[in-house]
N, C-alpha and C positions, 0 to 999 in steps of 0.2 A: 875772731868770730864776728861776721857782719852781724847786724841786728834782724836776724832772719825771723825770729818769732815776733820781735816787735813790729817789722816791717810788714811781714805778710800775714802773721797769725793771730796776733792779739785782738785784731778785729772780730775774731770768732767768737770770743766768749759772750759778748753782748748779742751778736748777731745770732748765734746758736740757740740762745734763749728765746729770742723773739719770734724766730721763723718756724717754731715748732708748729704753730697753727697752720701757717701757710703750706706746710708740706701736704696736708690733706687736701689742699686747694690747688695741687699739681704745681707748687713752687718747690725749688730744689732744697731742701731739707735743713733739718736742725742743724747739720754741721756748720754751714757757713750761712750762706752768704746770699744767695743770689735772688733777686726780684725780678721775675721775667718781664720780658717786654711784650707789648702787644703782640698777639699771634700774627696778625697780618704783617707787622714789621719784620717778624722772624722769617717769615715764609719769603718776603720780598728781598732778602739780603743777598748779596752777590755771591752764591756758592758757585764752584767750578762748573762750566759748561759740560753736562755729560757727553755731549757728542766729541767734546775735545779731551775729555778725561776717561781713560779706559777704567773699569770697574772690576777689581779682583773677585772672584768667586767665593762662595763660602766653602770652608773645608770642615767636614764633620769629625768629631773625635769620638772613636766608639767606646762607650761605656766607661766605667770607672777603670782607673789605671793604678799601678802598684804603689805609687809613691804618696798617694794621698786622694780623697774624694775628688773626683773630677780634675784630675791632674794630666794634662796633655803629654805626649811623649817627650823625652828629652831632645833639645832643639827646637821645640815647638813653643809658641807664645800666643796666648788668648789675647785678642785686642778687645777692650771694653770702654765703656763710657758712662759718665754720670752726667744725666741731663734730663731736662723735662720731656714727657714723651711726645709733645707736639713738635718738639725741635729735633728729634731723632733723625728724621729723614735729612734734615739739612746737614747735620753731623756727618752721617753716612756718605753723603754725596761730596762734602769736602774732603773726607778721609779716604774716598776711593773705596767704600765697602758696599758690596753687594748685599742688599735685603736688610742687614742688621749686623751690629758687632755680636761677639760672643757672649759678653757680660753686660747686663744693665744696672747700674746702681742708682738707688734713691735712698733718701734719708727718712727716718720715723719721726714723728713727734715724740716728746718725752713720755715713756710708757705707752707708746702708740702701737697701732695694729701693723703687722707685717702684710696684711692682706692687699692694701692698695698697691704695694710694690709687686707683688705676685701677680696680681691682675694685669698691671702693666706689662709686666714682661711676658705673659701669657699671649700677648696680642702678636708676638713675632715667635713662631715656632723655632726651637733650635737657640734661643737667646736665653740664657741663664740670668736668672734674678741674683741680685746682690742687694741685701738690706742693711745699711748702716744704722745700726739699731741704737736709739737714744735710750739707754737704760739707767735712770737715776741709781746711785748706789750710796749717797751720802749718808742715808739714815740707817744703812745696814739691813734693810728689810729683804733684799733678794737673797743674800747668804743665810738669812734666818728662817727663809722660807715663807715670809709673809705675803710675798707676791707670786705664790705658786699657782694660784688659780689663773692669773693673767698669763704667767708663762706657759702653762699648759694649753692655754687658747693658741698661744703663737705657734707652740710645737705641733698642735693639731692642724693649723692652717698650713705649715710647711709640709707636714706629710700628706695631707690631702692633696697638695699642689703637685707632689710626685716628681717633678723634674728638679734638676739641680739648683740648690740654693745656697749661696754664699752668705754667712752671717758675719758682718764686721762689727763686732759688739764693741761698743764703747771706745772707739778709734782714738788715737793720740792720749792714750792714757798716762804718757810720761811727760805731757806738757803741764801748763798751769792756766790755761784759759777755758777749760770746761768744769766749772766748779762742782757739777753733779758727779763727777767720776775722776777728777784730778786732786792732788794734793792742794791744801792740807787737808781737805774734808775726806779723802779716799787716800788710804795708803796702799803701797804695794800689796801688802798681806790681805788687807780688805778686798781690794780689786781681784786678787787671784781667788779668794774663797767664793766671792760672787760668780765669777766666770765659771769656775769648776762646778758651782751648783746649777747653774743654766745648762752647760754642756751635760751634766749626768741626767738633768730632767729630759732635755730633748732626746737622749739615748733611751731613757726610760719609757718615752712616749713614743718610741719607734720612728722619730723623724730621722732616718738613717740618709735621707737626701740632703741633709744640712752639712755644710762644710764651714768649720768656724775659723774666721781670719783674725788673727791677732794683729793689730797694726799700730805701731808706734809712728812717731814723726821724727824728721831729722832734728835734733834737739839735744842739747846736753843735759837736760833734765833740771828739775828743781834740786838745789844742794848737790848736784853733781851726781844724782842717782842714776846708774847705768839702766839701759832699757831692759837688760836682762833681768832686774830685779821685779819686773811686772809680768814675766813670762808664766804663765798657768801651768805649763808642763807639756811634754809631747803627748800626752795621752788625752789631753784636752784641747788640742790646736791641730788644724788641719792644715792651715795655710799660714806663713809669715807674710805680713804686709809691710808696707812702709808708704808714707806721704813724702814727697819730695818734688819741689817745682824747680825746674832747670833755671829760672831767672830769678829765683828767689834769695839766691846768696852766690858768693863766687863758686865757680866750679870745683876748685879745689876743697872748699869746705863741703859742698854737696856730697862730693863723692869720698872724701877722706876725714872729714870732721867726726866729732863725737856721734854715735850711732848715726852714721852716715850711710850712703848708698853701699859702698864697698864693704864696710864692716857688717851691714845688714845682711848683705848677700852671703858672707862667709858665715854668718850665725846660722842662717837658714840651712844652708849646706850641711854644717855641724850636726844640726838637729834633724836632718833627713826630712826637711819640709819644703815643699814648693814655695817661692816668694812672687808676691804680687806687689807691683807699684800700683797702689790703690787710688793715689790721686798724683796727677802730673798734667802740666799744660805750661806754654809759653804765656807771658802776660803783657798785655799793653798797658801802659804807654812805653815798655821796654821796647828796644828794636825788634822787627819782626825777622827772625834768622833762621837759617837751617840748623845752625849750631846747638839750638834749643831742643830740637829733636834729636839730633846726632848724639848729644849727651846721653840722653835716656837709652836709644837704641844701640849704641855702642856698648854701654854698661850692660843691658840685657844679654847681648849676644856674647859677652864675655862670661857669661855663666848659663851655658845651654843646658846644664843638668838641674839648674836651681831656679833661675827667673822664668816664670811661666805665664805671666799675665800682666798686662799694662792697661790701666783703667784711666782714660783721658777725662779731665774735669772740664766741661763744656758749659761755662756759664759766663754772663757778662755782668759783672758786679759794679754796675755804672754808678751805684750810689757811693762808692769808695774809689772811683776811678781806675778800677781794673777790669781788664776785658781779657777773659780767657777763651772766648768762641774761637773755635777752629777756622770758622768761615771769615773772621776777622784776621787771620793770620795767613794771608795766601803763600808767602815764601815757607813758613813752616809746613803748611798742609800739603805743599807740593813736594817738600823733602818727605813727608811721611808717606805719601803715595809712592814717590820713587823708591822708597826703601822698603815698603811693604806690598805693593801689588805685584801679583804674579809671583810671590816669594812664599814658598810652601811652609816657611818657618811661622808665618804670621796667620792665625786661625780666627775666622770669623764665625763659627758655629759651634755649640757645644751641644753634644746628646748624652744624656745620663743613661 
């Protein structure tokens, strides 16, 4: 195993803790990492010329479908993005997306409100919100019901929103860089108890427009604990998610290593759940290549009945010399457009 966690992920522990406040200031959230550039610089960057780049149109997905809340038909993949709202248009242009992607993800602060993410998603009709929810679990308060007032407020906000909302609760739980919900402070048993409590509360609140996304990362896990040890159960999970960066490790490890892309696709299929690649992107200073896109899309297309969403991580982590912005990867962006434009497999609008 290459040092996937050390090289790409360990930075998250400190960054996720300090960025919580920044999320509410339109900075890309507590998960990671990103300190946004000046708005004028972002607008001025060299996105593809729209006159030279055909833009594919949005495809609406009618209503809820049988395999899970807001799951598109077999052979169809929702395209999504994690980015700051002011940078969304630049991403759309680079990706060749008309209007907006199907899914828009942001991160909350620790015990933060989901409302700002819902408000941002509402600015683009047909764009589903996804909230990567930073919910601390280390003190056991969630499972014990001591945070129920706060949880009810979030469920009420989601219900009032009305449209599709993906809830990516305490992502990468199988890692060791999020002390609020990773071991040793939180065991798989404690995580599952908290997750099931939140899921049941949302159901009791009538927030039926919430789809819960259980999202580990490509990682062998502390002490070799398998991802499945963290799984809350089919009745409490709507989507299986995964975070995997195509230049974060050797392709064979990403695809076939412990809890990697192929095993997780098979896990989701075995549980009858749609799978979302919830974070992916090529990253400078690695070479800008078409292969980084092809690895992800080829994998997704091998599982037409299972892999149903790809959410691009569109941030420039200049403070750690890593740049994931699609506009800064012209070769990868061109390959993404080539593979997805005018291809009905790839969906850029979701209606509930």
